[in-house]
Every structure is written in C-alpha cells, then in structure tokens.
N, C-alpha and C positions, 0 to 999 in steps of 0.2 A: 422543542420549539425554540424560536429565536429569543423568546422571553427568557427562557432558561439560560441561554448563552449570555444575555445581558446581565442577568442576576449573578452569574458566576464571575463576570468581570467586576461587578461592583463589590462582591464579597472579597475577591482577590485584592482589590485596591484597599479595602478596609482592614484586611488582616495583615497585609505586608506593607508597612509604611516605607517612604522613600529612604529614610536613614538606615534601613537594614543593609544597604549596600556598603556601609561604612564598617561593617564587622570584619571578621577574619576571612581568609581566602575561600573557605568552604561556603560561608554565608554569602559572599559575593557571587559565587557560582550558582547557588540556589536562587539568589535574587534575579540574576540574568535570565535563568530559565523561566521564572515566574513572569518576568516582563514580556518574554516571548509568548507565554500563555495568554497574557492580557491582550497583546497585539493580535494574536490569533482569534480570540473571542470577539474583538471589535470588528474584525474583517469578515466574520462568518455571517453572511447575509443570505445564503441559499443552501438548501439541502442537496440540490442537483446542480450539475454543471450547466453554466450558462451557454447560450448559443455561441458567444464569442470564444469561450474556452473550447467548445467542441470544434470550432473552425480551426483552432490551432493544434488540433490533434495531428500527430505526425502521419497517421494513416490517411489523412485527407490531403497530404502533399504528394501523393502518387509514388510513395516509396515501395520497396519490396525487393531490393537488391542488397546483397551482403556488403558491397563496397560503399554503401551509403552511410555505414557506421564504422567507427573506429573503436576497437576493443581496448579497454584500459585495464585496471586492476580487478582481480577477483574479489567479490564481496560475500560469497556464500556458495554452498553446495548442498545437494540433496541426494537421494537414492538414485535418481535417474538423470540429474542435470547439474550444471554449474551456472552460477549467476555472476555476471561481470558488470562493472560500471563501464559505460561506453559513452560515446558522443556522436551526434549527427554531423556528418561532414557538410551536408547541404544547408542545415539550419544553424550555421555559425557556431558549431560546437555545443549545441543543446545537449545536456546530459540525459541519458536513458539507461535503463537496466536491460541487459541482454541475458536472457535465460536460454542457455545452449543445451540441447538434448542430443546425445549421441544415439543414432539409429542402428539397431541391430539388423543384420540381413534377414535372419529368420523371423524375428518378432515384429519388425517394422516399427511404426510410430506407436509409442505407449498410449494406451487408452486414456491415461490421466492427462496427457498433453492435448489430445483431441478434445476431451471434455472441457478443459480449461479454456481453450481457444473458442470453442463454440459458445460458451457461456459469457466470457468477457467481451466478446465482440458486440453483444447486445446490452450489456450492463453499463449505463451512463449515470454515474452518481458521484457526488463530491467525496464520498467516503468509500468508494470502490476504486481499486487500482485501474488505471486506464491502459487498455491494450492499444499500442500504436501500430504494430506491424508484425507480420509473420514471414520469415525467410526460410525457404527450403533449399538446401544444397545437398550434394551427394554425401550421405552419411551423417548429416546434421540438420536438426530443426532448431531455429532460433526464434524465440518469442521476444519481441521488443515491447517494453512497457515503460511507463514513466518512472523516473528515478526519485526515490524518497530519502535516501541517506542512511537510515538505520531502522531496525525493528524495535518492537517494544522491549524485548529482552535486553538489548544493548543500552537502550535508554534508561531502563531501570538500574542496570549495572553502573552507568555513569552517575546516577543519583544515589549510589550506595543503597539501593532498594528502599529508599526513604522518600516517598512521594507525598506531597501535601494533599490535603483533602480537595483543594480546588483543582489540582492537576488530575487527580483520580476522577473527579466529577466531569471535567471537561473532556478527557479522553473517553470516558464511559458514554457520554452523550453522543459522541461521534461514532463509537462502536455500535450503539443501539440504532442510530440512524442508518448506518450501512446494512445492518442485519434486517431492519424493518423493510428497507427497500428490496433486499434479496427475497424476503418472504412475500412481499407484494407481487414479485415476479414468479412466485411459486418455486423458489430455489432455496435449498438447504446447503450451507457451507460445509458443515460436518467436520471441520478441522480447525476450530478456533483455538489458537495458542499464541503466546507472545511472538514467536518467530514469524507468524503469518499476519501480524498487525504492524504495518509500517508507519513511520513517523518522519516528517520532513522538518526543516529548520523553522518553519512557521507553526509548528505544533499541530499540523493536520494529520489525522490518523486515517488510514485506509486499509480495507480488507484486501488480502492478496492470497495467492495460491488456491485456486479453485479446482485443483486436480481431483479431489475427493468429493466435490459437490454433486448434488443431484437436483435435477429439474423435473417437474411433473410431465413436461412435454417430451422428455428424452426417455425412450424405452430402456429398461435395464432389468437385470435379474432381481428377484425379490430379496434374496439374501446375498450378502457380500462380506468378506472379512476385512475389506479396505475401508474402515470407518475410524476416523480420528487417528492420530499418530500413536503407534504402539510403543509405550515407554519400557 
C-alpha cells in the first residue's frame, strides 16, 4: 500500500542522515542511491499506470514500421533474441528497448514470443514492463518496449551485492505489486529472476520477459519442460 511506501521513506530518512555524503567515495555512491530511493518513494502515488501515462504509450502514436526506430547499442541477449537500446525517431529520440527475434523458415515465430506479446498487450500496471509496438519484417520480429536501463543483477553488482534494508523493502514492495496484479489477471510469470526484474534511474522496478508465463485463458499442454530458467 501507499502507507508502506511512505513508511519506507521515513525510515530511509531516519537511518541515513545528510552528513553521510561526506564520507569516502563508496559511501557517497551509496548515499546517492538512497537519495534516489527516497525520491522514488515520494513519487509513488499509484499502483497502476495513469490515463496520462497510457496516452503517452508509443503504441498509441500509430507506429508499427521499422524505420520509426533507430537501433543503438546491444544491452542483452537470450536463447532466441537480442535486446538493443534504441530511440524513437518520431518522438524526439525517446529511448526504447528493441527485442529482436530472428525467425527460422521452418519453425516460424517462437511460441514464447507469441505468448509474451499476447500477454503484455493487455497488462497495464506501473510494475509491469510496457509493450509499445510490434514490428514484423522478413526474417525478424521486433518487440518494442519501454527502456529501463538495467536489471536487478546489474544493480546488485553496482552495489557490491550490499543492499540496505530500505532498498530491499522498496524493491520488494514493487515486485509484490507487479506479481499481485498478474495473479489478479490469472497470469503466472514462472520465470522470476534478477535478469527479468528491470530497474530505471528513478528506482522503479518492473517485471519483464513473459515468454514462459501462463494465463488461464490461453489453452496449453498440461505438462511442459519450459518452466523457469534451467541453471
């Protein structure tokens, strides 16, 4: 609840005084991160996207062509896809994430991509990654999503795997909100891991990669080996 967010903010302010920024370089880095957390907590006023935010979704701008986006640097890769940071040419360089999937002639579009698109197009929540667009070209399917900056794994590495209790609680609250919304829509994510939890510079956490998810409304085989990442 929002009461929880407010309490986290108060605890953060009580536990980390302003003069902490005067310590060594590592302390200053930690302090700056905590200040971002405090700002994020103060601005968290809704569990779902507002109508204004939905209106600014790129998918509502009538896109759908590959030349609407400029591909920049690669930020990740998976078994069936590569993810690039990109920008929208029409919306003055707005950053987006481009998930490019190479299509095989015999196999066609992977079922994981079809499942992810079908689920994300109906999921609208502040802690769920936003699907902006889907572009199909010969031999390639590109899923355009909002750009977050980093995943939880990279964030933990940047903090030397030492997260404050306030940080853990704030990120956990957002994770639980996202999962609660999915479950209210009868959807199971089934692949929760640091790589699939994305964080932006405002310390917003969002669930991503719904390729292994299941929805009660989508018929599927009773048994499947594709559940969670195989380590």
